[in-house]
C-alpha angles and dihedrals in degrees: 000000000000114000097189116095121186096194121107093233108032118205124188110189095192093115093052092049091048090048092051092047090050091049090049091049091050091050091049091047091049092048091048092050091048092048091047091052090050092050091050093046095048095043089055090047091048091052091050092049091048090053091049092047091052091050091049091050090051091050091047091051090050091049090051091051091048091049091050090049092050092047088055091056095050116098109227091205091058091051091049091048091050090048092052091048091050091048091051091048091051091050091051091049091049091049091049093051094045107114110223090177092058091048095049091046087055090050091048093056094046104036114110118223095252097050127084127190111229100180143351123202121182121202122191116204130204092272088056093247116147118228117189126206107200121186113200136180118212140168092239147357091260090062091052090048090050090051091049092049091051092048090049091050092059092066091224095096120065131181090017113182142152110246099182138009130183137167116246127216092260094057097260130127118242110200130183111212124194124196141159105243123214112189118218090269090054101037093104094057 
């Protein structure tokens, strides 16, 4: 290095450069220490999680073996019998809660003058939907159609259709109507 300086105000910036290099080295050392502490912390955490996962897998395997053992002790006939009993109980409850008054009030408001209801038979399926079989006598097909249109307009009868029609001996039409019935509580479904 040349120690002679021909300037009037000589400036050697060696100290500033050394200070900046020292600051840079300290920053790098601090970042390295921080990264090293994170690696050590996460490796310990990873080891702990791996141990817990292995224990959980062992417990899950034991639970599967216990479930298989318990399934082997269950009698399928008993389950089927209980299922049949529960289904019958639900059907009885549904029949008991079926409102005939509400249904006949609905018929009263929609029945044309020349149509008579001969029989009504509700059937409740596994999904607890009510299907009605309605047998009506009418003077003509137009009267039956009018009755069906009025029932459909209430919104309580879905999938309404005539499944069978025949002429009777006294020149009337006997028609069997089938519809899915939604009581007032189920009309929005």
